[in-house]
N, C-alpha and C positions, 0 to 999 in steps of 0.2 A: 354671240353673246350668251352667257350662261344664264341660268335661272336667277342668279343674284341680281341681275338688272331688273327683272320683273318683280322680285322681292323688294328691291329698293323703291320701285314705283308704287307698289301696293302699300308699303309702309308710309311713304309720303302722303298718299291719298288719305289713309286712315288717320294720320296725325293731323292733317288739315281739317278733317271733319271733327275730330275730337277737340281741336283748338277752337273751332267755330262754336261748338256746343259750350265749351268753357266760357267763352266771351259772352254768349247769349244768356247764360244763367246769371241772375243777379245775386243770389245768395252764395252759400258755400259750394265750392267746387272740389272739395277734398275727395269725394268719391270718384270724380272724373280724373283727378290727379293720380289716384291709385290705379285707375284703368290705364292711364298713360304709362305708368311704371310697368304694369303688366304687359302692355303692348310692346314697350321697349325691350323687355326681357324676352318675350316670345320671338320677336324678330331678330334679336341678337342670336338666340339659340338656333333659329331657323337658318340664318345666314351661315353660322358655323357648320351646321349639318350639311348644307349644300356645298360649302367650301371643302369640308372633309371628304366628301364623296369624290370631288374633282381631284383633290390631292392624292387620294388613294389610287384613283385611275391613272393619273399621270406618273406617280411614283412606280406603280406596277409596270407601266410601259418602259420607264427608264431602266428598271432592273432587268426586264426581259431583253432589252437591247444590249445591256452590259454583259448579260450571260452568254451572248453570242460572240464575245471577243475571242480572239485566238491567242490569248496570252495566259499566263499562269493565274492572273486575277479572275479569269473566267470561272474558276472553281468556287471562289468566294461568292461571286455573283449568282452562280447556280444554287449555292446553299441558301443565299438570301431569297432567291426566287422560290425555292421549295418551302421556305418558312415565312413567306411574305404576310400571310394572314395574321401571324402572331406579332408582327411589327407594330409598335405603337405609333400613333399619329405624329408625335414629336419626331420620331426617327424618319418618318416619311417626309416631314417638313425639312429635316436635315438633308435628305437626299436632293430635294428640289431647290433648296435655298442655301446650299453649302457655301456658295461664293458671295452671298449677300447677308452679312452679319447684321446689318441694320434691320432689314425686313424680318430676318429670323428672330431677332430680339423682340420686335414688336409682336410678332405672331406668338412667341412664347408667353409674353405678358398677357395677351388677349386670351390665350388658351387657359391660363390660370383663372382669369375672370370667368371663362366659360365653365370650367370645372366647378368653381365655387357656386355659380348660379345654378347649374344643372344638378349638382350632387349635394350641395349644402344649403340650397334654397336662399342663398345670399342675394340681395338686390344688386343691381349694377351700380357702380360708383358714378357720380355725376360726370366725371370726365369721359366715361365710356358711353354716354347716352347720345352722342351725336351720330346716330346710326346711319343716316343717309351717307355721310362722309365715309364712315367705316365700311359700309357695304360697297361703296364705290372703290375704296382702296383694295378690298378683296377682289373685286372685278379686275382691277389693274394687275394684281398679282397673278391672277388666272391667265390673263392675256400674255403675261411674260413667260410662264412656263408651258403654255399650250401652243406655242408657235411652231 
């Protein structure tokens, strides 16, 4: 299991505690709701950073293996291997999910949300806030490409 499983469990526990505190308070819970939005955003970005690390590692291994081919394509793979650090995350995702357009499309959309949240300080849209499910989906994708 990757660290994403632990991240998912930690998120679940913190959400549970925050929800208990929101129910316990009789007055306004707007401050706690803002805390919840911040918690969601922090765990969304944490999940992405953990996923990106694994994507980079797996894509690097993929490229190294392809660079060992005994065909003319080997030279292209060797070039990619030499320039791997300059490769954007989206291209690494293309390498790993080239045959799964549905997963690749979802990841692309989520990567846009990640960029907006991380670089433009935009809040997560409501549909992106079911983080436990999303972290579990990332864990499933990791299991697929790390077999």
